[in-house]
N, C-alpha and C positions, 0 to 999 in steps of 0.2 A: 382544414386539419379535422381531424376525428378524435374523439375521446379516447382511445386507445393510444394513440400517438400521443398527444398531449401528456396523458397520464404517465407514459413510458419516459416521455422525454424531461418531464419533471422527476421521476423517480431516478432516473440517470443521473441527472444533475445533483440532487439532493444526495444520494447515497456516493457518487464520485466526489463529492465534496466533503462527506464524512469520511471517506479513505483519506483524502488529502488532511483533513483535520488529524486523524489518529496518526500518520505517519510523522506530521509536523510535531505534533505532541511528541513523538519518540525522539525527532530531532531536536527540540527546542528543550523539553524538561527531563525525560525519563532517560536518557542516555547520558547527558549531561550530569544530572543527578547520581545515578549510579557509577558512573566513572569518577566520581571523587571517591569512591569504595576501595578499599584494598582488593587485590586480585581475587581472593576467595569470595568477598563479599560481593565484587561486580559479578563474577559468574553466578553466585548461588542467587544475587537478586534478578538476573536476567533469566536465569531456568526458572523461576517461580512466574515471573511475568508472562515468559514465552510458553509455560507450561498450560497457563490459564485458555491462551490461545489454542494451543496445539489438544486441548482435552474437549474441544468443540464448543467454545463458549458461543451459545446460539445466536445472540444480537450480533454479534463481531461476523460470525460467519455467514448470517443473512445480508448485513450491509457488504460485507467484501464481494459474495459471490453474486449477490444483488446488482451490485455496480457493473460487473463483468457482464452479465446477462442482458440487463436492462441497456446498458450502452451499446451492447453488439444488436439486439433488437432493434431499437430506435434509430441506428445508423443504417441499418440494411433496410428497414422502413422508409427512412429519409431519403434513400435511392429514387424514391418513387413519387419524391414530392415536387411539384411543378417550381418551387423556389431553388434557383440554384446556388444561391449563396448558404441555405439551409443545409443544402445535401454536402457541400464543402465543408461547413463548419462539422457536420456530424460524422464524416468520413475521417477529418483530421483529426478528433476527438478520439475515436474509436482505435484508429491507428498508433496516435501517442500513448493512449492509455494500455494497450496492449505492449508496445514495444518499449515503452519508457518508466511503468509501474507496474505491471505484471510479469514482463519478462525479467527485469532486475530482481523482482521479489522470488521468482521461484528458480533463477539461475545461481544469485548470490546470497539473498538474506536469508530464505529458508534452509539452504542447505547449510548455511554455517549455524543457523538456529539448533538444526538437527544435531550437528557437530558437538556445539555446547550443550545440548539437552542429555548427551551420553557422558559427558565428562562427572565422573565421581571424584568430586573435590577432597572428599575425606581420604581418598586412597592414593592422590598425587602429591608429591613434593612440591614446593613452594616455586621452584624452577619451573616444573613440568606445568603448573597453574599459571604462571606468568606467560609461558609460551603459548598456553592456550587462549589467553587473552589477547596478545600480541596477534595471534592468527586470526581471530575474532573480530576484533573490536575496531579498527581503521578502516579497514574494508568494509565492513556492516555501515559503519557510519557515513560512508563515500556515498554507497549506494542508497542508504535511505535518505539522505539529502538530495540525492538526484531524484530519487522517486517522489518526495516532497515538491520539488519544484516542476515535475512534469504534471503530477496530480492537481497541482494548481493549476496550472495553465490549462488543463483539460477541463477543470471546474470552471474556470472564466471562459473557456469557448462555450461550453453547454451553457452557460447564464447568456453569452451572445445569441446561441442559437433559439433560448426560451424568446428573446426578443427581434428574431430575424425573421420571423412568420406573422 
């Protein structure tokens, strides 16, 4: 193995594990915590938290995009490695990460985040606020729990890949 491949594999493993940890934190701490708030408080809290991400928090962006890019590149380089197990581990990790983490992120979570960001809570009735929360919360949480499971599985596969060669 060459230094570039090793560096990319370590980078993909670390960044993917960091994403898994981030979304795990949402599943296990953030969403249950703000879930105890009333509807207005819940929406406002989520808007503030998500607003930090949407305003381009640089470390978040570096880790999130870095996980995608490093995993994509290392899995493609892995296709040229002589070790068959390593090829399959990297291919599986890449496909799972794209379909099971990034797919739900951009088809479920981000669209719901954007819709909730647009809610002007001070202009809506209590009933409308409750409706916005009902639309958002359960589906967002299910998707995030699924992403957490898949991201953790991918991080585990990448740890195996580190030891496969």
